C-alpha positions as CSV (number, residue, x, y, z in Angstrom):
1,M,106.4,103.0,102.5
2,S,109.6,102.0,104.4
3,F,108.4,98.3,104.2
4,N,108.1,98.6,100.4
5,R,111.7,99.9,100.2
6,F,112.9,97.0,102.4
7,L,111.2,94.5,100.1
8,L,112.9,96.1,97.0
9,V,116.3,96.0,98.7
10,L,115.8,92.3,99.5
11,F,114.9,91.6,95.9
12,F,118.0,93.3,94.6
13,I,120.1,91.1,96.9
14,F,118.3,88.0,95.7
15,L,118.8,89.0,92.1
16,F,122.6,89.7,92.6
17,V,123.1,86.3,94.1
18,E,121.4,84.7,91.1
19,V,123.5,86.6,88.6
20,V,126.8,85.7,90.1
21,S,125.9,82.1,90.8
22,A,124.9,81.3,87.3
23,D,126.8,78.5,85.6
24,K,126.2,79.6,82.0
25,Y,125.3,82.9,80.4
26,Y,126.4,85.3,77.7
27,Y,128.7,88.1,78.8
28,A,130.9,90.8,77.3
29,L,133.5,93.2,78.6
30,R,134.3,96.4,76.7
31,F,136.8,99.3,77.0
32,W,136.0,102.6,75.5
33,G,137.0,106.2,75.3
34,S,135.4,109.4,74.0
35,S,135.8,113.1,73.7
36,L,133.1,115.8,73.4
37,Y,133.7,119.4,72.4
38,T,130.9,121.9,73.3
39,D,130.8,125.6,72.8
40,N,128.4,126.2,75.7
41,L,129.3,124.1,78.6
42,Y,126.8,125.5,81.1
43,L,123.9,126.1,78.7
44,T,123.9,129.9,79.3
45,E,122.4,132.7,77.2
46,D,125.5,134.9,77.6
47,D,129.1,134.5,78.7
48,K,129.4,131.1,77.0
49,E,132.3,128.8,78.0
50,D,133.6,126.1,75.6
51,D,135.5,123.0,76.8
52,V,136.5,119.5,75.8
53,N,135.2,116.6,78.0
54,S,137.1,113.2,77.7
55,N,135.9,109.9,79.1
56,L,137.7,106.6,79.7
57,G,135.6,103.7,80.9
58,L,134.7,100.0,80.8
59,S,131.4,98.2,80.7
60,F,130.2,94.7,81.5
61,S,127.0,93.1,80.1
62,A,125.3,89.7,80.8
63,N,122.3,87.9,79.4
64,K,121.0,84.8,81.1
65,A,117.9,82.9,80.0
66,T,116.4,79.7,81.4
67,R,113.1,77.9,81.1
68,V,111.6,80.0,83.9
69,S,113.6,83.2,84.0
70,D,115.3,85.9,81.8
71,L,117.9,88.4,82.9
72,L,119.6,91.3,81.1
73,F,122.3,93.2,83.0
74,N,124.6,96.1,81.9
75,Y,127.0,98.2,83.9
76,S,129.5,100.9,82.9
77,L,132.0,102.9,84.9
78,S,133.9,105.8,83.5
79,R,136.0,108.9,84.5
80,S,135.0,112.2,83.0
81,F,137.8,114.7,82.5
82,Y,137.3,118.4,81.6
83,W,140.3,120.0,80.0
84,Q,139.7,123.6,81.2
85,N,137.2,123.3,84.0
86,S,138.9,120.5,85.9
87,D,136.7,121.0,89.0
88,D,133.8,119.5,87.0
89,S,135.6,116.2,86.5
90,A,133.7,113.3,88.0
91,F,133.1,109.5,87.9
92,R,130.1,108.3,85.9
93,H,128.1,105.1,86.6
94,N,125.3,103.6,84.5
95,L,123.6,100.3,85.5
96,S,120.5,98.8,83.9
97,L,118.8,95.5,84.4
98,S,115.6,93.7,83.6
99,Y,114.5,90.5,85.2
100,F,111.6,88.1,84.8
101,R,110.9,84.8,86.6
102,D,108.0,82.3,86.8
103,L,107.4,81.6,90.5
104,S,104.7,79.0,89.6
105,K,102.5,78.0,86.6
106,R,100.4,81.2,86.9
107,L,102.5,83.5,89.1
108,S,105.5,85.6,87.9
109,V,107.6,88.4,89.1
110,S,109.3,91.1,87.0
111,L,111.7,93.9,87.7
112,S,113.2,96.7,85.5
113,S,115.6,99.2,86.9
114,N,118.0,101.9,85.7
115,Y,120.6,103.8,87.7
116,Y,123.0,106.5,86.6
117,R,125.4,109.0,88.1
118,T,126.7,111.8,85.9
119,E,127.4,115.5,85.7
120,E,126.0,116.0,82.2
121,S,123.7,119.0,81.7
122,I,121.2,116.9,79.6
123,E,120.2,113.7,81.3
124,P,120.5,110.4,79.5
125,N,116.8,109.7,80.1
126,E,114.8,111.3,77.3
127,Q,111.7,111.4,79.5
128,V,113.5,114.1,81.6
129,F,113.0,117.4,79.8
130,R,114.7,119.9,82.2
131,E,118.4,120.6,81.6
132,R,120.8,121.6,84.3
133,R,122.0,125.1,83.4
134,R,124.9,127.0,84.8
135,S,126.2,123.9,86.7
136,R,128.0,120.6,86.2
137,K,127.6,119.2,89.7
138,P,127.2,115.4,89.8
139,Y,123.7,113.9,90.5
140,Y,122.3,110.4,90.5
141,R,118.9,109.0,89.5
142,L,117.4,105.6,90.2
143,N,114.2,104.4,88.4
144,G,112.6,101.0,89.2
145,D,109.5,99.0,88.6
146,L,108.7,95.8,90.5
147,S,105.5,93.9,89.8
148,L,103.9,90.6,90.7
149,D,101.5,89.1,88.1
150,Y,98.9,86.4,88.5
151,E,97.2,84.8,85.4
152,Y,93.8,83.9,86.8
153,V,92.6,82.7,83.3
154,K,94.4,82.5,80.0
155,D,95.8,85.9,78.9
156,S,94.0,87.7,81.8
157,F,96.1,89.1,84.7
158,F,95.9,90.6,88.1
159,S,99.0,92.7,88.8
160,V,100.3,94.6,91.8
161,G,103.5,96.7,91.8
162,L,105.7,99.5,92.9
163,R,107.5,102.2,90.8
164,L,110.1,104.5,92.2
165,N,112.1,107.5,91.0
166,Y,115.0,108.8,93.2
167,L,116.9,112.0,92.3
168,Q,119.8,113.2,94.4
169,N,121.8,116.3,93.5
170,E,125.2,117.6,94.8
171,D,124.1,121.0,93.6
172,P,122.2,122.6,96.6
173,S,120.2,124.8,94.3
174,I,118.5,121.8,92.7
175,E,115.7,120.0,94.6
176,D,116.2,116.4,95.7
177,S,113.1,114.2,95.3
178,R,111.6,110.8,95.9
179,I,108.6,109.6,94.0
180,Y,106.7,106.3,94.9
181,T,103.8,104.8,93.0
182,E,101.9,101.8,94.2
183,Y,99.4,100.3,91.7
184,F,97.3,97.3,90.9
185,S,95.6,96.4,87.6
186,L,93.2,93.9,86.4
187,S,92.9,92.8,82.7
188,K,90.5,90.5,81.0
189,D,91.0,89.0,77.5
190,F,87.9,87.9,75.5
191,T,87.8,86.4,72.0
192,W,87.7,89.8,70.2
193,W,87.5,92.2,73.1
194,F,89.9,93.1,75.9
195,L,89.5,95.2,79.0
196,K,92.1,96.6,81.5
197,G,91.7,98.9,84.6
198,E,94.3,100.3,86.9
199,L,94.3,102.1,90.3
200,S,97.4,104.0,91.5
201,F,98.7,106.2,94.3
202,T,101.7,108.4,93.8
203,Q,103.6,110.2,96.6
204,R,106.1,112.9,95.7
205,E,108.5,114.0,98.5
206,F,111.0,116.8,98.2
207,E,113.9,118.2,100.1
208,T,112.4,121.6,100.9
209,E,109.1,121.9,99.1
210,R,105.8,120.5,100.3
211,P,104.8,116.9,99.3
212,V,102.4,116.3,96.3
213,N,100.1,113.3,96.2
214,T,98.1,111.9,93.2
215,W,95.4,109.3,93.1
216,G,94.6,107.9,89.7
217,A,92.2,105.5,88.0
218,N,92.1,104.6,84.3
219,I,90.2,102.1,82.2
220,N,90.8,100.8,78.6
221,L,88.4,98.9,76.4
222,G,89.7,97.5,73.1
223,Y,88.5,95.5,70.1
224,K,90.7,93.2,68.0
225,L,90.2,94.0,64.3
226,A,92.7,91.2,63.4
227,H,95.4,89.2,65.1
228,N,97.8,92.2,64.5
229,R,95.4,95.1,64.7
230,H,93.3,96.6,67.5
231,I,91.5,99.8,68.4
232,S,90.7,100.9,72.0
233,L,89.0,103.6,74.0
234,G,90.5,105.0,77.2
235,A,89.5,107.2,80.1
236,S,91.3,108.3,83.2
237,A,90.8,110.5,86.2
238,E,93.5,111.8,88.6
239,R,93.2,113.7,91.8
240,T,96.3,115.8,92.8
241,Q,96.7,117.2,96.3
242,N,99.4,119.7,97.2
243,I,99.9,119.2,100.9
244,G,99.4,122.4,102.8
245,L,98.2,124.3,99.7
246,N,94.6,123.3,99.4
247,E,93.8,126.1,96.8
248,D,96.1,124.2,94.3
249,D,94.3,120.9,94.5
250,Y,92.7,119.7,91.2
251,W,91.3,116.9,89.1
252,A,92.6,116.0,85.7
253,Y,90.5,114.0,83.2
254,N,91.6,112.4,79.9
255,F,89.7,110.6,77.2
256,N,91.3,109.1,74.1
257,I,91.0,106.6,71.2
258,S,94.0,104.6,69.9
259,Y,94.8,102.4,67.0
260,A,97.7,99.9,66.7
261,W,98.8,97.8,63.7
262,Q,101.8,95.5,63.5
263,V,102.0,95.3,59.7
264,T,105.1,93.1,59.5
265,K,108.1,92.4,61.8
266,T,109.8,95.5,60.3
267,Q,106.8,97.9,60.2
268,A,104.4,99.0,63.0
269,Y,102.0,101.8,63.6
270,H,100.5,103.2,66.8
271,F,98.7,106.4,67.3
272,S,96.1,107.9,69.6
273,V,94.2,111.2,70.0
274,G,92.2,112.5,72.8
275,Y,91.1,115.4,75.0
276,Y,92.0,116.5,78.5
277,F,90.9,119.1,81.0
278,R,92.0,120.2,84.5
279,D,89.4,121.2,87.1
280,S,90.8,123.2,90.1
281,D,89.0,123.2,93.4
282,M,89.2,127.1,93.6
283,R,89.2,128.2,90.0
284,G,87.1,125.6,88.2
285,K,88.0,124.5,84.7
286,E,91.5,125.9,84.1
287,N,93.2,124.1,81.3
288,E,92.1,121.9,78.4
289,G,93.7,120.6,75.2
290,I,94.3,117.8,72.8
291,T,96.3,114.7,73.7
292,F,98.1,112.5,71.2
293,S,100.7,109.9,70.8
294,V,102.3,108.5,67.6
295,D,104.9,105.8,67.1
296,Y,105.8,104.5,63.6
297,S,108.8,102.5,62.5
298,K,109.8,101.0,59.1
299,K,112.9,99.0,58.3
300,F,114.0,98.7,54.7
301,R,116.9,96.6,53.5
302,L,119.5,99.3,54.3
303,T,117.5,102.1,55.9
304,T,115.4,102.4,59.1
305,F,113.0,105.3,59.7
306,S,111.0,106.1,62.8
307,V,108.8,108.9,64.1
308,S,107.5,109.2,67.6
309,G,105.8,111.8,69.7
310,S,103.3,112.6,72.3
311,G,101.4,115.6,73.7
312,G,98.9,116.6,76.3
313,Y,99.9,117.1,79.9
314,R,102.5,115.7,82.3
315,Y,103.5,116.1,86.0
316,E,106.9,117.6,85.7
317,Y,108.5,116.7,89.0
318,A,111.9,115.1,89.9
319,E,113.6,117.1,87.3
320,A,116.1,120.0,87.5
321,Q,113.1,122.3,88.2
322,N,109.7,121.1,89.6
323,T,107.3,123.0,87.3
324,G,104.4,120.8,88.2
325,F,101.4,120.4,85.9
326,T,102.7,121.2,82.3
327,E,101.1,121.1,78.9
328,Y,103.6,119.8,76.3
329,Y,103.9,118.6,72.7
330,N,106.9,116.6,71.5
331,I,107.9,115.1,68.2
332,R,111.1,113.2,67.1
333,F,112.2,111.8,63.7
334,S,115.1,109.3,63.3
335,L,116.8,107.9,60.2
336,S,119.7,105.4,59.8
337,H,121.2,104.1,56.7
338,D,123.9,101.5,56.1
339,L,126.4,103.1,53.6
340,T,128.5,100.0,53.5
341,R,128.6,96.7,55.4
342,S,130.8,98.4,58.1
343,L,129.8,102.1,57.8
344,A,126.4,103.5,59.0
345,F,124.9,107.0,58.9
346,T,122.5,108.1,61.6
347,S,120.4,111.3,62.0
348,S,117.6,112.6,64.2
349,C,115.8,115.8,65.0
350,F,113.2,116.8,67.6
351,Y,110.9,119.7,68.5
352,R,109.2,120.3,71.9
353,I,107.0,123.0,73.2
354,E,106.0,123.3,76.9
355,D,103.5,125.5,78.6
356,F,103.9,125.7,82.3
357,K,100.5,125.9,84.0
358,Q,101.3,125.7,87.7
359,R,104.4,126.9,89.5
360,E,105.8,129.0,86.7
361,S,104.0,130.8,83.9
362,G,105.3,130.9,80.3
363,Q,106.3,128.7,77.4
364,E,109.6,127.1,76.4
365,K,110.4,125.7,73.0
366,T,113.4,123.3,72.5
367,Y,114.6,121.9,69.3
368,G,117.7,120.2,67.9
369,L,119.3,117.8,65.4
370,S,122.2,115.4,65.3
371,L,124.2,113.7,62.5
372,G,126.5,110.8,63.0
373,L,128.8,108.1,61.4
374,Q,129.6,104.7,62.9
375,K,132.5,102.6,61.5
376,Q,133.1,99.0,62.4
377,L,136.9,98.6,61.8
378,T,137.1,95.0,63.0
379,K,134.9,92.6,64.7
380,R,136.0,94.0,68.1
381,L,136.9,97.6,67.3
382,A,134.4,100.4,66.4
383,L,134.6,104.1,65.9
384,S,131.9,106.8,65.8
385,A,131.7,110.6,65.3
386,S,128.7,112.9,65.5
387,Y,127.6,116.6,65.5
388,S,124.6,117.9,67.4
389,Y,122.8,121.3,67.7
390,R,120.3,122.3,70.4
391,R,118.5,125.5,71.1
392,A,116.0,126.6,73.8
393,D,113.7,129.7,73.5
394,S,112.0,130.4,76.8
395,D,109.6,133.0,78.2
396,L,111.4,132.5,81.6
397,P,114.3,135.0,82.1
398,G,117.8,133.6,81.6
399,N,116.6,130.2,80.3
400,D,117.5,130.7,76.6
401,Y,120.6,128.9,75.2
402,E,122.2,127.6,72.1
403,V,124.8,124.9,72.0
404,N,126.9,123.0,69.3
405,S,128.7,119.8,70.2
406,I,131.1,117.4,68.3
407,F,131.6,113.9,69.7
408,F,134.2,111.1,69.0
409,S,134.3,107.7,70.5
410,I,136.3,104.4,70.2
411,N,134.9,101.1,71.5
412,Y,136.9,97.9,71.9
413,L,135.2,94.5,72.7
414,F,137.9,93.0,75.0
415,W,136.2,89.8,76.0
416,Q,133.0,87.9,75.2
417,A,131.8,84.3,75.8
418,K,128.8,82.1,76.5
419,E,130.2,80.5,79.6
420,F,131.7,82.1,82.7
421,P,135.0,80.3,83.4
422,F,134.3,79.9,87.1
423,K,131.5,80.2,89.7
424,I,132.0,83.3,91.8
425,F,129.4,82.6,94.5
426,S,126.6,80.2,95.0
427,L,123.9,79.6,97.7
């Protein structure tokens, strides 16, 4: 595993050299400030504390495209100030990049990565469900996916790659974790049919808890109903081993059918439904349920609407609590509307229910909504304001909370261009 990490570091260095040595690319530099009022800073059930959190920061973005490569890069740095709880003040970092490059006519490499350091109770990544309650200690997370793809025949690929998820906490009560997934996949595209299979191995390492390993295999067979519509059948099997706790080892199986339709450029459907069950080595068939996913978006002249959701089971590790195998169902609705050419209204709501099956028992329901306005004062200056409400009802003691928040921000585009005025560094 250390060799894989070394290769990833080398690739980041290579990518940095290419970014700063580019002769021409689009870039932008922004300054921004924001203030957030919350009536429950530490997400507690009782003894709530309110506070105002102000942020001042700058961000830099770049987009470079050539005949053989494509790069998107964004980085922001800010200082977070708490008016009453000054000990919680901290620096925040957020860096994201995606990179693609053709190494030859058939061989290509791609990378996507996201890094953030923050003290926020609710993480910026919506795939992380667990909040950080009763604490505002800083933490950082690094997610990355590096893959090498070979097109052995037209539209058919062999891929090998590495995914990682690093979580480091300054709060000693929250577990640090490292998750590595090596995978390879093979796809074949026929005239009307397509087939894809993948094998993977995931290692989960923790600061104090025992490691957890998962071997996975899945296959997907699809049929093209039209150039913009297809239907597919999928099946997967996963073997999870809790090192040192053999009685907790189990298999998880999932079967599903999915349908996708790209109606127009502004309207798309995707949904799937299936069935899963978990088979424990010691207790036999333990859990079973329905799996689903839905993703629909429609853009009208002034309004955009979307609904997304998923359900079934997930491995809830590398979060504020490692609850392990968890059954969940999650749905989200979003709506935006242009009131005028420079004023837009946004809204969203979500509902999520989780049933912890492994390390903790019980259910937790979380739901919330947000309303916002965005005003473009000038070509370079924008303002926004929003209100949000969030509530959690949990069977676990001390995990209930309710929070209201009001947010204001100002964003100023200081500098943008299509050419960098000088070359910083070149090979």
